[in-house]
N, C-alpha and C positions, 0 to 999 in steps of 0.2 A: 298659466304661464302654457305663452304662444311662442312655439321653435318658431325659431326662423332661422335657414340657411344662410351662412357665416358670409361674408362678402371673400369677394376673390384677392391673394395674394400677391398680386405683381402678374405683367406677363409671361404665362406658361409655354414656352419651346414647343413648339411644332414639332412630329415623332419625325425623319427624314423617311418612315413608311408611307408615311401620309404625302409625300407627294413626288416617294420613285417605289414602286411597286414593289411590297415583300413578292413575290414572286417574279423568280428570278429570268421563266418563261413568259415574262409579261412586261420589261421593263423595252422604254422605245434605246435608241439606238445611241444616242446623249442624257445627262442627268439635266433635271431643272435645275433653272439659272439660279446661278448660286448657292451650289449644292458644292462642295468634297468631299474627294476619293483621295484614301493615304492603299497603297495597295504593297504587300508583300511577297514572295513565295520565293522557297527555295529551291534546287530542283539538282536532283543525284543521281547516277544512271551508270552508266557502259558502252563508252564504242570501240566498238571495235578492230577497224580496220580503216585505212583514208580509203579517198574514191581516187580509180584511179592512179593513186598516190599522190594525188594533187595534193602539201599537206598545208598550206598557208592554208585556202578559202574553208578549209574544215574548222579546222581549229588538234588538239591535240587526239591523244588514244587515248585509252584503257578508262581510268575513275572517274569521274569529273561530276565536281560539286559546286554548283557557286548559289549566291544571298541574293535578291534582288529588290530593291526598295524605289518607290515610284507614287506620283503626287501628279495630283488630275483638277481641274476646275468648268466650271459652266462660265461660264465671261456673261452671258448674253442670254434669250431664245436662243435652245438646237446650234448650239458653238460653246463649244467644249478646248480647250489644251493639255497640252500635261507631257508632264517628263516620268517614261513609264511605259514598259511593254507592254501593260495593261491594255485594253480596249474592248467595249464590249460584243464579242460577236466576235472578236477576233484575236483570242488565245485561250492558247498556248498557241502564239504561230509556228505558223507548216513551213512556212520559211526555214530554209537549211542556212542557209549563207547570212552571218559567218561562224556563226555559233554553234547549229546544227541542232539548235531551242535548246542547249543547254541556260538558254539566261546567260547573265552577264550583258545584261545592261538593263541601266534606271537610272533615277538620278541618283543612288549609291547602290555600288552592287560592286562585288568582289566572286574571284574563286576561289576554291578551299583549295581544291586538285586537281587537276595535279604540279602545278605556283598556285603563286597566294597572288593576285593580281587585282585589282580595279576594273570593270571594264567600259564600257558605253553606254552616251548620254544619250537616249534619245530622243527628240521635244513631236508631239505632235498633234495638227490643230486637227478635227472634225470636227463637220456640216452636216448637219439632219436636217432632208433635203426634200423628203417625202415623211408623213406622219399620219399614216392613216389606223384604223383600229387595228387591221391584222397588214397591213404592211409596213417596213420602214425601211427604206433609202440612202445611208449619207453619202461622203464624199471628204476617204485620207491623205490629209498628207503626210509626214513620217521623216523628218529628217536624224538619222545618228552623225552624233557629233563622238572624233574619234579618243581616244585615249587611249586602246590599245590596239584596237585596230587598225579600220578603212572609212573611207569616209561612205555612206551608201542614204538611198533615201528611195521612201516606197508611194508608191500614188494607185488608190485601192478606193474603192466603188462597190462597200459595207450590209449585203442587204438582208433584214429580215423580214418570216411572211413566222406568223402568227394563230396561232389556231385554238377558241374553245377556251382563251386565258390562260393553261396552263401548258399545248405544247410552243414551242416552237422552233422555225426551220432555219440555222444562218449560211447565208454562202455568199457567195458573191467574186469578185474577180481585183488582185494587185498587181502592179507594178512595180517591179522593187529593180535598181539600176545598184550596183556595186562597185567602187572603188577597186580595183590591185594594182601591189606593184608593176606586176607582170606589162602592160604593157593592157590595153585597150578596154576600159569601164565591159566588167555581167552584165546583164538580162536576162531579166527570167521572172516566170509569169506563175505565179498562187492563187486555183480556187479553191478555198476550203467548204466542205461540208459536214456538216454539224445538226443530227437532234437536237436539241435542251425538253426536257419532260417534267413536268412540278408533279407528286409523288403526294405530297403536301402541298402546303403555302411555303413552308420554310425548306423540303426539302428537296431536291433538284437534281438532276443526274441527268450528262453528257455522251452524246458519242462523236469521238471523234474523227474526221479522216478527209482528204481532200483529192489534190494532188498541186504538186507541184516541177512546172518547165524551166531546168536549170543549165547555161546558158545557150544560147539563142543560136549559137554561132553557126552551126546548119541554114537557119531562115533570118537571121538577119546580118550577115556577112560583113558590113560595114561597118556596127557599133559593136559588138560585140568582140571578146575578148578566145573564146577558144579556148579556154583555160584552162579542158578540160577534154574537149575536142567533142562538146556536146551537141546539141542536146539532149542532156537527161529528164527520165520519169524519175518519180518516187512521190512511191501511196504512202504517206501517213496511217499509223490505225491507232487511237484512244478512245479511256471511257476514265469519264471524274466522274465525283459523288458531291455532293454540296448542303452543305445547309447553315438555312440565313436566322440570323440571332438576331434585338433588338436587345440593346441595352441604353438608358434611360431615352436619350432625344434620336444617339444614333441607333448608326445597322451594321451589320456586320456580316462577307460572307467567306466561311470557311469552306475550305475546298482539300481534296487529295485526287486526282489521275493517274492514268500510267499509261505510256508511250511510246508506242515507234515509231520516231519520225524520219522511220525510209523502212517504214513492212518490206514493200515490194516494187523494187527496183530496174529501170527498163533501162533496154534502148532498142532503135530499129536491127540492131546484130545477138545481143542478149539480154535475159534477164536473170534473175536472183532475189530473195528472200531473204533478206537478216534481221531478225530476232532476234538479233545476240546485241540490236545497235537498239538500248531502252532507256529508260526516262523517266521516273517519275518526282511528281511536285506537289509537294507541300504548300499555303498559302491564305493569305482576308486581304479582302478587299474591308476598311471600313468607309462610312459611307458618313455624312457631316449632313444636323438639316439643314435646311436655304438658311445662308445664313448674312442674303444679299438679296435685293429685289433687281436693281442692275435693270438695267433698260434694256426694253427689247429690239431685235434686228427686225 
């Protein structure tokens, strides 16, 4: 009796890793069209003091912890929107305003200490304008809908350089405008530097640094507030380790990072190391398979 293969039963849904590379360092700056991402992270750490006695810009001191949930979806080719503080190549943010990098931003977000409060909702759109094998570039527009702090806007140009599909260098530039109650808005500039390496297809490691030019009051006197008599310059330092797993059709990145958000700060007059301010972030991102085809831009 001749054996034959049984016919396929239904249409098998393709895995997320078939559309979005399982290697973190080899991914585009936006998800494939029709894919969704859910994000969660919890941050705990300690901030030892206010900068120049300014309380409002940076929030509380002491032990701080937050929980942050977000979601994003790619509606069209190279175009992604989301309600999340996570964006590929731009997380954790090095911006120190308004939460000093301790979170408090997401579709659903709240602080656990020192007070239990709901946080702000970031709404972003990202359009990838360059998609080469080794170079990716996009434009970001991020609006902070205030429920705890005040309105803010970030315009950014993230860049990713990929080497041998195993290594990536993320950088770019971000201009941030934050509303404050004391007077004119605060303008700041962020320049991230991140090195990403996939030790295996699933295991990835990041080294995080960059520079924040906070409150450019001496540079753009007409527009900025001079809230802390800036500019102040901050260099963060951190590291992250993560692992990507597949669960049926979905894909998940699990990660933990340790960060000094203002490891080295300086002005034209003085400088200071502040390793006493630190934070640990534990989280995961879940990627769906492609749910719909949509229409290309």
